C-alpha positions as CSV (number, residue, x, y, z in Angstrom):
1,M,0.0,0.0,0.0
2,T,1.3,3.5,-0.9
3,T,1.5,6.0,1.9
4,A,0.9,9.7,1.7
5,I,4.7,10.2,1.9
6,D,5.3,7.7,-0.9
7,A,2.6,9.4,-3.1
8,V,4.7,12.6,-3.3
9,A,8.1,11.0,-3.2
10,L,7.8,8.1,-5.6
11,R,8.5,8.7,-9.2
12,P,5.4,7.9,-11.4
13,E,5.5,4.5,-13.1
14,R,5.8,4.5,-16.9
15,D,2.2,3.3,-17.2
16,E,0.9,6.5,-15.5
17,Y,1.6,8.8,-18.5
18,D,2.2,8.8,-22.2
19,D,5.7,8.2,-23.6
20,Y,5.9,11.8,-24.9
21,Y,6.0,13.2,-21.3
22,E,9.1,11.1,-20.4
23,R,11.1,14.0,-21.8
24,Y,9.9,16.1,-18.8
25,L,9.7,13.5,-16.1
26,S,13.2,12.3,-16.8
27,L,14.5,15.7,-15.7
28,V,12.9,15.6,-12.3
29,P,15.1,14.4,-9.5
30,D,13.8,11.7,-7.2
31,G,12.2,12.7,-4.0
32,D,9.3,14.7,-2.6
33,I,7.7,16.5,-5.6
34,S,6.4,19.2,-3.3
35,L,10.0,20.1,-2.3
36,T,11.1,20.0,-6.0
37,L,8.3,22.4,-7.0
38,A,9.1,24.7,-4.1
39,R,12.9,24.7,-4.8
40,S,12.9,24.8,-8.6
41,F,10.7,27.9,-9.1
42,P,13.0,30.4,-7.3
43,Q,16.0,29.1,-9.4
44,T,14.1,29.6,-12.7
45,R,12.7,32.9,-11.6
46,E,16.2,34.1,-10.6
47,L,17.5,33.1,-14.0
48,L,14.7,35.0,-15.8
49,E,15.1,38.1,-13.5
50,S,18.5,38.4,-15.1
51,V,17.0,39.3,-18.4
52,P,17.3,43.0,-19.2
53,M,14.1,44.8,-20.0
54,S,15.5,45.6,-23.5
55,R,15.7,41.8,-24.2
56,E,12.4,40.6,-22.8
57,A,10.8,40.4,-26.3
58,W,13.9,38.7,-27.8
59,S,13.9,35.1,-29.1
60,Y,16.8,33.1,-30.2
61,E,15.3,32.4,-33.6
62,P,12.5,33.8,-35.7
63,G,9.3,32.1,-34.9
64,K,10.5,31.0,-31.4
65,W,9.0,32.4,-28.2
66,S,10.4,35.4,-26.5
67,F,11.4,35.4,-22.8
68,R,8.0,36.8,-22.1
69,E,6.2,34.2,-24.1
70,V,8.2,31.4,-22.4
71,V,7.0,32.6,-19.0
72,G,3.4,32.9,-20.3
73,H,3.6,29.4,-21.6
74,L,5.1,28.0,-18.4
75,T,2.3,29.7,-16.4
76,D,-0.4,28.4,-18.8
77,M,1.0,24.8,-18.8
78,E,1.3,24.8,-15.0
79,R,-2.4,25.7,-14.9
80,V,-3.3,23.1,-17.4
81,F,-1.4,20.3,-15.6
82,A,-2.7,21.3,-12.2
83,G,-6.2,21.7,-13.5
84,R,-6.0,18.2,-15.1
85,A,-4.7,16.9,-11.8
86,L,-7.6,18.5,-9.9
87,W,-10.1,17.3,-12.4
88,I,-8.9,13.7,-12.3
89,A,-8.7,13.8,-8.5
90,R,-12.3,14.8,-8.3
91,D,-13.9,13.2,-11.4
92,P,-11.6,10.5,-13.0
93,E,-14.5,9.3,-15.2
94,T,-14.8,12.4,-17.3
95,A,-12.2,12.8,-20.0
96,L,-10.7,16.2,-20.6
97,P,-10.1,17.9,-23.9
98,G,-6.7,18.6,-25.4
99,F,-5.1,21.9,-26.2
100,E,-2.6,23.4,-28.7
101,Q,0.2,25.4,-27.2
102,N,0.8,27.2,-30.4
103,I,-2.7,28.6,-30.3
104,W,-2.6,29.3,-26.6
105,A,0.8,31.2,-26.6
106,P,-0.2,34.0,-29.0
107,N,-3.6,34.3,-27.4
108,S,-2.1,34.7,-23.9
109,N,-1.0,38.3,-24.5
110,A,2.3,37.5,-22.8
111,R,4.4,39.1,-25.5
112,H,2.9,42.5,-24.5
113,R,3.3,42.2,-20.8
114,P,6.4,43.0,-18.7
115,L,8.4,40.0,-17.7
116,R,8.3,41.0,-14.0
117,E,4.5,40.9,-14.1
118,L,4.5,37.5,-15.8
119,L,6.9,36.2,-13.2
120,Y,4.6,37.5,-10.4
121,E,1.6,35.7,-12.0
122,W,3.6,32.5,-12.3
123,A,4.7,32.7,-8.7
124,S,1.0,32.9,-7.7
125,V,0.1,29.9,-9.8
126,R,3.0,28.0,-8.3
127,A,1.8,28.8,-4.8
128,A,-1.7,27.5,-5.8
129,S,-0.2,24.4,-7.3
130,L,1.8,23.6,-4.1
131,T,-1.3,24.0,-2.0
132,L,-3.2,21.7,-4.3
133,V,-0.4,19.0,-4.3
134,Q,-0.4,19.1,-0.5
135,S,-4.2,18.5,-0.4
136,F,-3.9,15.2,-2.2
137,D,-3.7,12.0,-0.2
138,A,-2.0,8.8,-1.4
139,E,-5.2,7.4,-3.0
140,T,-5.9,10.6,-4.8
141,M,-2.3,10.8,-6.3
142,Q,-2.8,7.3,-7.8
143,R,-6.2,8.1,-9.4
144,A,-6.1,7.9,-13.2
145,G,-8.1,9.7,-15.9
146,M,-8.0,10.8,-19.5
147,A,-6.9,14.1,-21.0
148,S,-6.1,14.7,-24.7
149,G,-7.1,11.1,-25.3
150,L,-4.2,9.9,-23.1
151,R,-4.2,8.3,-19.6
152,F,-2.6,10.1,-16.7
153,T,-2.5,9.7,-13.0
154,V,-2.8,12.7,-10.7
155,R,0.8,12.1,-9.5
156,S,2.2,12.1,-13.1
157,L,0.6,15.4,-13.8
158,I,2.2,16.9,-10.7
159,W,5.6,15.6,-11.8
160,M,4.9,17.1,-15.2
161,I,4.7,20.5,-13.8
162,A,8.2,20.2,-12.4
163,G,9.6,18.5,-15.5
164,H,8.1,21.0,-17.9
165,E,9.7,23.8,-15.9
166,L,13.1,22.0,-15.9
167,H,12.8,21.4,-19.7
168,H,12.3,25.1,-20.4
169,R,15.0,26.1,-17.9
170,K,17.4,23.9,-19.9
171,L,16.3,25.7,-23.1
172,L,16.8,29.1,-21.5
173,L,20.4,28.1,-20.6
174,E,21.2,26.4,-23.9
175,R,19.4,28.4,-26.5
176,Y,18.5,31.8,-24.9
177,G,22.0,32.2,-23.5
178,L,21.1,32.8,-19.9
179,A,23.7,31.8,-17.3
180,V,23.3,30.6,-13.8
181,S,24.7,33.1,-11.4
């Protein structure tokens, strides 16, 4: 039997999410996912706070997202993953629709908002995500449902929040030229 401690500390099994999401979950360190979420956000925020205002709208290649759009995307995706986790936790029988990030990103208006404002919004979303995760017991974390035609457990969606952030942090370092201080 899985305990509440195991539910937040054990890495999701491969049958708890689609293969596509392994690219995110593979980046998440083992251990308590609540601690990972709490510790990773300040590191990514610090990295993004180093971006000068004059470069907030810059992207490393035409057609790629600017720093502002990356933060808008991270915020939207965290809301989606947390929302899916909540939905499956409460109603695992009702399937959830998919979404297209390349439609959401331009519709978010992030490209026109200051980076500091976007980071503040993301911080609020992260705080809410942490509160949500802490409300789930072991049984809830293992509940499974469908989203985008794929099967996910609540636990896997929480780990995806962390993995998605780490994926984009890696891109910020490698392609956007940010450096860890």
